[in-house]
N, CA, C and O atoms as CSV, one atom per row, in Angstrom:
chain,resi,resn,atom,element,x,y,z
A,1,MET,N,N,-15.532,-15.370,24.198
A,1,MET,CA,C,-14.146,-15.160,23.799
A,1,MET,C,C,-14.094,-14.158,22.644
A,1,MET,O,O,-14.912,-14.218,21.727
A,2,ILE,N,N,-13.150,-13.259,22.694
A,2,ILE,CA,C,-12.975,-12.248,21.661
A,2,ILE,C,C,-12.208,-12.862,20.490
A,2,ILE,O,O,-11.216,-13.566,20.679
A,3,GLU,N,N,-12.688,-12.580,19.280
A,3,GLU,CA,C,-11.985,-13.077,18.096
A,3,GLU,C,C,-12.017,-12.002,17.019
A,3,GLU,O,O,-13.039,-11.349,16.806
A,4,GLY,N,N,-10.881,-11.826,16.339
A,4,GLY,CA,C,-10.779,-10.829,15.286
A,4,GLY,C,C,-11.184,-11.372,13.927
A,4,GLY,O,O,-11.668,-12.497,13.803
A,5,ILE,N,N,-10.974,-10.547,12.916
A,5,ILE,CA,C,-11.295,-10.922,11.543
A,5,ILE,C,C,-10.003,-11.197,10.765
A,5,ILE,O,O,-8.906,-10.900,11.236
A,6,THR,N,N,-10.154,-11.763,9.584
A,6,THR,CA,C,-9.018,-11.968,8.692
A,6,THR,C,C,-8.902,-10.747,7.791
A,6,THR,O,O,-9.877,-10.336,7.164
A,7,VAL,N,N,-7.701,-10.167,7.729
A,7,VAL,CA,C,-7.443,-9.024,6.856
A,7,VAL,C,C,-6.366,-9.429,5.856
A,7,VAL,O,O,-5.640,-10.399,6.071
A,8,GLU,N,N,-6.271,-8.683,4.771
A,8,GLU,CA,C,-5.209,-8.901,3.786
A,8,GLU,C,C,-4.189,-7.787,3.921
A,8,GLU,O,O,-4.543,-6.608,3.962
A,9,LEU,N,N,-2.929,-8.163,3.988
A,9,LEU,CA,C,-1.832,-7.219,4.161
A,9,LEU,C,C,-0.920,-7.278,2.949
A,9,LEU,O,O,-0.536,-8.363,2.510
A,10,LYS,N,N,-0.570,-6.118,2.404
A,10,LYS,CA,C,0.364,-6.069,1.273
A,10,LYS,C,C,1.784,-6.175,1.819
A,10,LYS,O,O,2.195,-5.370,2.654
A,11,VAL,N,N,2.528,-7.167,1.346
A,11,VAL,CA,C,3.914,-7.346,1.766
A,11,VAL,C,C,4.842,-7.138,0.577
A,11,VAL,O,O,4.509,-7.474,-0.560
A,12,ARG,N,N,5.995,-6.585,0.859
A,12,ARG,CA,C,7.000,-6.324,-0.182
A,12,ARG,C,C,8.222,-7.196,0.093
A,12,ARG,O,O,8.718,-7.260,1.218
A,13,GLU,N,N,8.692,-7.858,-0.947
A,13,GLU,CA,C,9.889,-8.693,-0.845
A,13,GLU,C,C,10.951,-8.139,-1.791
A,13,GLU,O,O,10.709,-7.971,-2.987
A,14,LYS,N,N,12.120,-7.860,-1.240
A,14,LYS,CA,C,13.204,-7.304,-2.047
A,14,LYS,C,C,13.669,-8.349,-3.058
A,14,LYS,O,O,13.935,-9.500,-2.709
A,15,THR,N,N,13.762,-7.917,-4.332
A,15,THR,CA,C,14.123,-8.860,-5.396
A,15,THR,C,C,15.461,-8.537,-6.055
A,15,THR,O,O,16.003,-9.371,-6.781
A,16,GLY,N,N,15.994,-7.362,-5.819
A,16,GLY,CA,C,17.264,-6.997,-6.457
A,16,GLY,C,C,17.438,-5.493,-6.502
A,16,GLY,O,O,16.940,-4.763,-5.645
A,17,LYS,N,N,18.171,-5.034,-7.545
A,17,LYS,CA,C,18.431,-3.601,-7.715
A,17,LYS,C,C,18.208,-3.220,-9.169
A,17,LYS,O,O,18.401,-4.025,-10.080
A,18,ASP,N,N,17.796,-1.968,-9.364
A,18,ASP,CA,C,17.578,-1.482,-10.725
A,18,ASP,C,C,18.855,-0.833,-11.266
A,18,ASP,O,O,19.899,-0.877,-10.616
A,19,GLY,N,N,18.769,-0.237,-12.447
A,19,GLY,CA,C,19.921,0.382,-13.090
A,19,GLY,C,C,20.504,1.558,-12.323
A,19,GLY,O,O,21.650,1.941,-12.558
A,20,PHE,N,N,19.731,2.140,-11.406
A,20,PHE,CA,C,20.213,3.254,-10.593
A,20,PHE,C,C,20.631,2.796,-9.201
A,20,PHE,O,O,20.810,3.616,-8.300
A,21,ASN,N,N,20.785,1.487,-9.029
A,21,ASN,CA,C,21.223,0.878,-7.774
A,21,ASN,C,C,20.196,1.046,-6.645
A,21,ASN,O,O,20.557,1.038,-5.469
A,22,ARG,N,N,18.916,1.198,-7.010
A,22,ARG,CA,C,17.846,1.258,-6.026
A,22,ARG,C,C,17.219,-0.119,-5.901
A,22,ARG,O,O,17.159,-0.871,-6.874
A,23,ALA,N,N,16.756,-0.446,-4.716
A,23,ALA,CA,C,16.137,-1.746,-4.475
A,23,ALA,C,C,14.853,-1.899,-5.289
A,23,ALA,O,O,14.091,-0.945,-5.449
A,24,THR,N,N,14.625,-3.100,-5.799
A,24,THR,CA,C,13.375,-3.428,-6.472
A,24,THR,C,C,12.632,-4.448,-5.615
A,24,THR,O,O,13.250,-5.230,-4.893
A,25,TYR,N,N,11.303,-4.435,-5.700
A,25,TYR,CA,C,10.485,-5.277,-4.841
A,25,TYR,C,C,9.379,-5.954,-5.638
A,25,TYR,O,O,8.926,-5.434,-6.657
A,26,ASP,N,N,8.953,-7.115,-5.164
A,26,ASP,CA,C,7.728,-7.763,-5.606
A,26,ASP,C,C,6.712,-7.567,-4.493
A,26,ASP,O,O,7.053,-7.663,-3.314
A,27,GLU,N,N,5.468,-7.294,-4.860
A,27,GLU,CA,C,4.418,-7.110,-3.874
A,27,GLU,C,C,3.394,-8.221,-4.002
A,27,GLU,O,O,3.070,-8.665,-5.103
A,28,SER,N,N,2.887,-8.664,-2.852
A,28,SER,CA,C,1.846,-9.680,-2.828
A,28,SER,C,C,0.964,-9.435,-1.605
A,28,SER,O,O,1.317,-8.662,-0.714
A,29,TRP,N,N,-0.171,-10.097,-1.579
A,29,TRP,CA,C,-1.099,-9.964,-0.460
A,29,TRP,C,C,-1.098,-11.252,0.353
A,29,TRP,O,O,-1.152,-12.345,-0.211
A,30,VAL,N,N,-1.036,-11.127,1.682
A,30,VAL,CA,C,-1.110,-12.280,2.581
A,30,VAL,C,C,-2.275,-12.066,3.538
A,30,VAL,O,O,-2.646,-10.932,3.841
A,31,LYS,N,N,-2.837,-13.152,4.002
A,31,LYS,CA,C,-3.942,-13.077,4.957
A,31,LYS,C,C,-3.385,-13.151,6.377
A,31,LYS,O,O,-2.532,-13.984,6.686
A,32,VAL,N,N,-3.881,-12.271,7.220
A,32,VAL,CA,C,-3.518,-12.269,8.635
A,32,VAL,C,C,-4.815,-12.466,9.404
A,32,VAL,O,O,-5.745,-11.668,9.287
A,33,GLU,N,N,-4.870,-13.525,10.185
A,33,GLU,CA,C,-6.087,-13.870,10.911
A,33,GLU,C,C,-6.101,-13.250,12.299
A,33,GLU,O,O,-5.058,-12.890,12.844
A,34,ASN,N,N,-7.282,-13.133,12.855
A,34,ASN,CA,C,-7.503,-12.709,14.238
A,34,ASN,C,C,-7.044,-11.272,14.508
A,34,ASN,O,O,-6.446,-10.994,15.548
A,35,VAL,N,N,-7.322,-10.374,13.580
A,35,VAL,CA,C,-7.003,-8.960,13.759
A,35,VAL,C,C,-8.251,-8.251,14.259
A,35,VAL,O,O,-9.317,-8.357,13.653
A,36,LEU,N,N,-8.119,-7.529,15.362
A,36,LEU,CA,C,-9.244,-6.751,15.875
A,36,LEU,C,C,-9.289,-5.402,15.184
A,36,LEU,O,O,-8.255,-4.766,14.983
A,37,VAL,N,N,-10.478,-4.968,14.821
A,37,VAL,CA,C,-10.666,-3.667,14.177
A,37,VAL,C,C,-11.489,-2.822,15.149
A,37,VAL,O,O,-12.609,-3.183,15.510
A,38,GLY,N,N,-10.917,-1.696,15.565
A,38,GLY,CA,C,-11.602,-0.852,16.534
A,38,GLY,C,C,-11.753,0.578,16.051
A,38,GLY,O,O,-11.005,1.060,15.201
A,39,GLU,N,N,-12.739,1.231,16.620
A,39,GLU,CA,C,-12.978,2.640,16.317
A,39,GLU,C,C,-12.041,3.485,17.176
A,39,GLU,O,O,-11.978,3.286,18.389
A,40,PRO,N,N,-11.321,4.415,16.578
A,40,PRO,CA,C,-10.418,5.257,17.358
A,40,PRO,C,C,-11.205,6.291,18.174
A,40,PRO,O,O,-12.332,6.647,17.828
A,41,SER,N,N,-10.596,6.755,19.246
A,41,SER,CA,C,-11.228,7.791,20.051
A,41,SER,C,C,-11.162,9.125,19.307
A,41,SER,O,O,-10.351,9.301,18.398
A,42,THR,N,N,-12.006,10.041,19.695
A,42,THR,CA,C,-12.003,11.377,19.096
A,42,THR,C,C,-10.651,12.042,19.287
A,42,THR,O,O,-10.159,12.731,18.394
A,43,GLU,N,N,-10.052,11.834,20.448
A,43,GLU,CA,C,-8.736,12.408,20.737
A,43,GLU,C,C,-7.667,11.837,19.793
A,43,GLU,O,O,-6.817,12.581,19.302
A,44,ASP,N,N,-7.706,10.520,19.538
A,44,ASP,CA,C,-6.752,9.902,18.605
A,44,ASP,C,C,-6.922,10.460,17.191
A,44,ASP,O,O,-5.937,10.719,16.499
A,45,VAL,N,N,-8.178,10.643,16.767
A,45,VAL,CA,C,-8.444,11.177,15.433
A,45,VAL,C,C,-7.878,12.589,15.317
A,45,VAL,O,O,-7.216,12.917,14.333
A,46,THR,N,N,-8.136,13.415,16.315
A,46,THR,CA,C,-7.665,14.801,16.304
A,46,THR,C,C,-6.145,14.872,16.361
A,46,THR,O,O,-5.528,15.619,15.602
A,47,ASN,N,N,-5.539,14.098,17.259
A,47,ASN,CA,C,-4.079,14.109,17.384
A,47,ASN,C,C,-3.393,13.634,16.106
A,47,ASN,O,O,-2.399,14.224,15.684
A,48,THR,N,N,-3.909,12.584,15.494
A,48,THR,CA,C,-3.324,12.074,14.253
A,48,THR,C,C,-3.435,13.099,13.140
A,48,THR,O,O,-2.486,13.296,12.381
A,49,LEU,N,N,-4.577,13.751,13.036
A,49,LEU,CA,C,-4.766,14.780,12.016
A,49,LEU,C,C,-3.803,15.949,12.248
A,49,LEU,O,O,-3.185,16.440,11.303
A,50,ASN,N,N,-3.677,16.391,13.487
A,50,ASN,CA,C,-2.790,17.518,13.800
A,50,ASN,C,C,-1.320,17.173,13.589
A,50,ASN,O,O,-0.551,18.020,13.134
A,51,LEU,N,N,-0.915,15.948,13.909
A,51,LEU,CA,C,0.493,15.562,13.812
A,51,LEU,C,C,0.915,15.114,12.418
A,51,LEU,O,O,2.045,15.366,12.001
A,52,THR,N,N,0.010,14.450,11.694
A,52,THR,CA,C,0.404,13.870,10.403
A,52,THR,C,C,-0.377,14.416,9.222
A,52,THR,O,O,0.051,14.265,8.078
A,53,GLY,N,N,-1.507,15.045,9.475
A,53,GLY,CA,C,-2.368,15.510,8.390
A,53,GLY,C,C,-3.203,14.393,7.790
A,53,GLY,O,O,-3.809,14.575,6.735
A,54,LYS,N,N,-3.244,13.233,8.449
A,54,LYS,CA,C,-3.974,12.079,7.922
A,54,LYS,C,C,-5.221,11.840,8.761
A,54,LYS,O,O,-5.235,12.111,9.961
A,55,HIS,N,N,-6.274,11.326,8.113
A,55,HIS,CA,C,-7.557,11.096,8.765
A,55,HIS,C,C,-7.645,9.647,9.243
A,55,HIS,O,O,-7.864,8.739,8.442
A,56,LEU,N,N,-7.478,9.439,10.522
A,56,LEU,CA,C,-7.509,8.112,11.129
A,56,LEU,C,C,-8.894,7.493,10.976
A,56,LEU,O,O,-9.894,8.108,11.348
A,57,ALA,N,N,-8.957,6.273,10.429
A,57,ALA,CA,C,-10.234,5.589,10.227
A,57,ALA,C,C,-10.462,4.495,11.272
A,57,ALA,O,O,-11.536,4.417,11.867
A,58,TYR,N,N,-9.452,3.654,11.492
A,58,TYR,CA,C,-9.557,2.543,12.444
A,58,TYR,C,C,-8.217,2.330,13.139
A,58,TYR,O,O,-7.168,2.772,12.670
A,59,THR,N,N,-8.289,1.642,14.266
A,59,THR,CA,C,-7.089,1.151,14.937
A,59,THR,C,C,-7.164,-0.373,14.899
A,59,THR,O,O,-8.180,-0.954,15.280
A,60,LEU,N,N,-6.095,-1.021,14.441
A,60,LEU,CA,C,-6.047,-2.473,14.350
A,60,LEU,C,C,-5.205,-3.033,15.490
A,60,LEU,O,O,-4.153,-2.485,15.819
A,61,ALA,N,N,-5.667,-4.116,16.085
A,61,ALA,CA,C,-4.889,-4.850,17.084
A,61,ALA,C,C,-4.355,-6.099,16.387
A,61,ALA,O,O,-5.121,-6.917,15.876
A,62,ILE,N,N,-3.035,-6.231,16.374
A,62,ILE,CA,C,-2.365,-7.314,15.648
A,62,ILE,C,C,-2.062,-8.460,16.621
A,62,ILE,O,O,-1.597,-8.210,17.733
A,63,PRO,N,N,-2.316,-9.709,16.222
A,63,PRO,CA,C,-2.113,-10.828,17.140
A,63,PRO,C,C,-0.650,-11.053,17.496
A,63,PRO,O,O,0.257,-10.745,16.723
A,64,LYS,N,N,-0.451,-11.595,18.683
A,64,LYS,CA,C,0.899,-11.940,19.148
A,64,LYS,C,C,1.540,-12.911,18.163
A,64,LYS,O,O,0.860,-13.756,17.580
A,65,GLY,N,N,2.835,-12.786,17.984
A,65,GLY,CA,C,3.576,-13.691,17.119
A,65,GLY,C,C,3.601,-13.276,15.658
A,65,GLY,O,O,4.319,-13.885,14.865
A,66,ASP,N,N,2.843,-12.267,15.280
A,66,ASP,CA,C,2.835,-11.822,13.887
A,66,ASP,C,C,4.138,-11.084,13.581
A,66,ASP,O,O,4.511,-10.157,14.301
A,67,ALA,N,N,4.832,-11.492,12.515
A,67,ALA,CA,C,6.140,-10.912,12.176
A,67,ALA,C,C,6.098,-10.054,10.920
A,67,ALA,O,O,7.149,-9.651,10.422
A,68,HIS,N,N,4.919,-9.767,10.400
A,68,HIS,CA,C,4.815,-8.955,9.194
A,68,HIS,C,C,5.186,-7.505,9.457
A,68,HIS,O,O,5.107,-7.026,10.588
A,69,MET,N,N,5.591,-6.811,8.398
A,69,MET,CA,C,5.918,-5.382,8.466
A,69,MET,C,C,4.628,-4.599,8.261
A,69,MET,O,O,4.018,-4.681,7.195
A,70,TRP,N,N,4.209,-3.846,9.264
A,70,TRP,CA,C,2.966,-3.085,9.224
A,70,TRP,C,C,3.205,-1.599,8.989
A,70,TRP,O,O,2.256,-0.817,9.035
A,71,THR,N,N,4.429,-1.194,8.743
A,71,THR,CA,C,4.764,0.208,8.529
A,71,THR,C,C,4.640,0.565,7.053
A,71,THR,O,O,5.173,-0.139,6.195
A,72,ASP,N,N,3.937,1.656,6.755
A,72,ASP,CA,C,3.822,2.196,5.397
A,72,ASP,C,C,3.403,1.131,4.381
A,72,ASP,O,O,4.082,0.913,3.377
A,73,THR,N,N,2.284,0.481,4.656
A,73,THR,CA,C,1.773,-0.543,3.756
A,73,THR,C,C,0.254,-0.433,3.649
A,73,THR,O,O,-0.358,0.440,4.263
A,74,GLU,N,N,-0.327,-1.299,2.888
A,74,GLU,CA,C,-1.770,-1.302,2.693
A,74,GLU,C,C,-2.379,-2.540,3.332
A,74,GLU,O,O,-1.734,-3.581,3.457
A,75,VAL,N,N,-3.633,-2.400,3.731
A,75,VAL,CA,C,-4.365,-3.504,4.339
A,75,VAL,C,C,-5.811,-3.438,3.855
A,75,VAL,O,O,-6.383,-2.354,3.734
A,76,LYS,N,N,-6.399,-4.604,3.578
A,76,LYS,CA,C,-7.775,-4.677,3.084
A,76,LYS,C,C,-8.658,-5.387,4.103
A,76,LYS,O,O,-8.313,-6.449,4.620
A,77,PHE,N,N,-9.812,-4.767,4.377
A,77,PHE,CA,C,-10.852,-5.400,5.174
A,77,PHE,C,C,-12.141,-4.613,4.962
A,77,PHE,O,O,-12.104,-3.469,4.510
A,78,PHE,N,N,-13.265,-5.213,5.283
A,78,PHE,CA,C,-14.579,-4.604,5.071
A,78,PHE,C,C,-14.777,-4.184,3.618
A,78,PHE,O,O,-15.544,-3.260,3.350
A,79,GLY,N,N,-14.104,-4.840,2.675
A,79,GLY,CA,C,-14.261,-4.537,1.264
A,79,GLY,C,C,-13.579,-3.260,0.810
A,79,GLY,O,O,-13.833,-2.785,-0.297
A,80,LYS,N,N,-12.712,-2.693,1.650
A,80,LYS,CA,C,-12.011,-1.456,1.314
A,80,LYS,C,C,-10.515,-1.618,1.552
A,80,LYS,O,O,-10.073,-2.549,2.225
A,81,THR,N,N,-9.745,-0.691,0.987
A,81,THR,CA,C,-8.292,-0.681,1.182
A,81,THR,C,C,-7.926,0.493,2.074
A,81,THR,O,O,-8.434,1.602,1.908
A,82,PHE,N,N,-7.039,0.232,3.017
A,82,PHE,CA,C,-6.573,1.232,3.964
A,82,PHE,C,C,-5.053,1.285,3.915
A,82,PHE,O,O,-4.410,0.343,3.451
A,83,LYS,N,N,-4.478,2.385,4.393
A,83,LYS,CA,C,-3.030,2.539,4.443
A,83,LYS,C,C,-2.645,2.790,5.896
A,83,LYS,O,O,-3.290,3.574,6.592
A,84,THR,N,N,-1.591,2.119,6.345
A,84,THR,CA,C,-1.162,2.289,7.726
A,84,THR,C,C,-0.544,3.666,7.928
A,84,THR,O,O,0.030,4.249,7.008
A,85,ILE,N,N,-0.673,4.170,9.143
A,85,ILE,CA,C,-0.145,5.479,9.526
A,85,ILE,C,C,0.919,5.261,10.591
A,85,ILE,O,O,0.639,4.688,11.644
A,86,GLY,N,N,2.129,5.711,10.325
A,86,GLY,CA,C,3.188,5.647,11.338
A,86,GLY,C,C,3.644,4.238,11.672
A,86,GLY,O,O,3.378,3.282,10.943
A,87,GLU,N,N,4.333,4.142,12.788
A,87,GLU,CA,C,4.873,2.869,13.266
A,87,GLU,C,C,3.867,2.168,14.177
A,87,GLU,O,O,3.133,2.830,14.910
A,88,PRO,N,N,3.826,0.845,14.138
A,88,PRO,CA,C,2.984,0.122,15.095
A,88,PRO,C,C,3.499,0.331,16.521
A,88,PRO,O,O,4.700,0.480,16.747
A,89,VAL,N,N,2.581,0.339,17.459
A,89,VAL,CA,C,2.934,0.404,18.878
A,89,VAL,C,C,2.872,-1.020,19.398
A,89,VAL,O,O,1.870,-1.711,19.215
A,90,GLN,N,N,3.957,-1.464,20.052
A,90,GLN,CA,C,4.034,-2.863,20.472
A,90,GLN,C,C,4.311,-2.962,21.957
A,90,GLN,O,O,5.120,-2.215,22.509
A,91,GLY,N,N,3.620,-3.905,22.600
A,91,GLY,CA,C,3.851,-4.205,24.008
A,91,GLY,C,C,4.617,-5.509,24.152
A,91,GLY,O,O,4.839,-6.216,23.169
A,92,ILE,N,N,5.014,-5.820,25.355
A,92,ILE,CA,C,5.739,-7.057,25.647
A,92,ILE,C,C,4.732,-8.204,25.699
A,92,ILE,O,O,3.808,-8.189,26.513
A,93,GLU,N,N,4.914,-9.201,24.827
A,93,GLU,CA,C,3.953,-10.305,24.707
A,93,GLU,C,C,3.617,-10.949,26.037
A,93,GLU,O,O,2.447,-11.187,26.335
A,94,GLU,N,N,4.636,-11.234,26.842
A,94,GLU,CA,C,4.445,-11.947,28.099
A,94,GLU,C,C,3.678,-11.122,29.135
A,94,GLU,O,O,3.113,-11.678,30.076
A,95,MET,N,N,3.657,-9.801,28.963
A,95,MET,CA,C,3.027,-8.919,29.941
A,95,MET,C,C,1.580,-8.581,29.590
A,95,MET,O,O,0.886,-7.938,30.377
A,96,ILE,N,N,1.124,-9.008,28.418
A,96,ILE,CA,C,-0.222,-8.682,27.956
A,96,ILE,C,C,-1.068,-9.956,28.002
A,96,ILE,O,O,-0.707,-10.960,27.388
A,97,PRO,N,N,-2.200,-9.919,28.732
A,97,PRO,CA,C,-2.977,-11.143,28.944
A,97,PRO,C,C,-3.775,-11.631,27.738
A,97,PRO,O,O,-4.069,-12.823,27.659
A,98,LEU,N,N,-4.134,-10.768,26.804
A,98,LEU,CA,C,-4.950,-11.196,25.672
A,98,LEU,C,C,-4.083,-11.664,24.507
A,98,LEU,O,O,-2.877,-11.850,24.670
A,99,SER,N,N,-4.682,-11.854,23.343
A,99,SER,CA,C,-3.992,-12.430,22.182
A,99,SER,C,C,-3.338,-11.401,21.273
A,99,SER,O,O,-2.781,-11.779,20.242
A,100,TRP,N,N,-3.381,-10.105,21.614
A,100,TRP,CA,C,-2.862,-9.057,20.736
A,100,TRP,C,C,-1.850,-8.202,21.487
A,100,TRP,O,O,-2.065,-7.854,22.648
A,101,ASN,N,N,-0.747,-7.864,20.826
A,101,ASN,CA,C,0.279,-7.059,21.496
A,101,ASN,C,C,0.768,-5.882,20.661
A,101,ASN,O,O,1.698,-5.187,21.070
A,102,LYS,N,N,0.161,-5.645,19.501
A,102,LYS,CA,C,0.539,-4.518,18.644
A,102,LYS,C,C,-0.700,-3.764,18.228
A,102,LYS,O,O,-1.772,-4.344,18.055
A,103,LYS,N,N,-0.538,-2.439,18.066
A,103,LYS,CA,C,-1.613,-1.613,17.520
A,103,LYS,C,C,-1.058,-0.827,16.347
A,103,LYS,O,O,0.074,-0.345,16.385
A,104,VAL,N,N,-1.865,-0.704,15.311
A,104,VAL,CA,C,-1.481,0.107,14.154
A,104,VAL,C,C,-2.704,0.908,13.714
A,104,VAL,O,O,-3.831,0.412,13.731
A,105,LYS,N,N,-2.458,2.143,13.324
A,105,LYS,CA,C,-3.525,3.022,12.863
A,105,LYS,C,C,-3.606,2.968,11.347
A,105,LYS,O,O,-2.588,2.832,10.669
A,106,VAL,N,N,-4.828,3.075,10.812
A,106,VAL,CA,C,-5.002,3.079,9.359
A,106,VAL,C,C,-5.926,4.206,8.933
A,106,VAL,O,O,-6.815,4.621,9.676
A,107,GLU,N,N,-5.693,4.700,7.696
A,107,GLU,CA,C,-6.553,5.699,7.077
A,107,GLU,C,C,-7.158,5.092,5.823
A,107,GLU,O,O,-6.579,4.180,5.233
A,108,ALA,N,N,-8.320,5.589,5.412
A,108,ALA,CA,C,-8.936,5.142,4.162
A,108,ALA,C,C,-8.017,5.492,3.017
A,108,ALA,O,O,-7.394,6.554,3.018
A,109,TYR,N,N,-7.926,4.608,2.038
A,109,TYR,CA,C,-6.986,4.787,0.941
A,109,TYR,C,C,-7.680,4.475,-0.375
A,109,TYR,O,O,-8.223,3.383,-0.549
A,110,GLU,N,N,-7.667,5.408,-1.283
A,110,GLU,CA,C,-8.274,5.215,-2.595
A,110,GLU,C,C,-7.182,5.059,-3.630
A,110,GLU,O,O,-6.256,5.869,-3.682
A,111,GLN,N,N,-7.276,4.038,-4.447
A,111,GLN,CA,C,-6.247,3.787,-5.447
A,111,GLN,C,C,-6.598,4.410,-6.761
A,111,GLN,O,O,-5.837,4.295,-7.722
């Protein structure tokens, strides 16, 4: 049976507004279990670089039922921090036989 790893995802929760009427947020890290980490194809790496200018490091498969926001956030695994690239690609849960229905691309991120 295929099983993923536990990763940490940075989540932002809106807390109010600042003096310029912009939203303010609190950030925290949550654990997401059973995430598959895969090596992207050469074509995916090249296409991502050409379209976004970002260097694709891994593709993550997100488990069904996960409701976290994976757009423009950070994720930690393998002792490193990564930043998501673009929007997650999602399939219809009922039509996919395995435990994962979303894919998100990540690039290495240095703080």
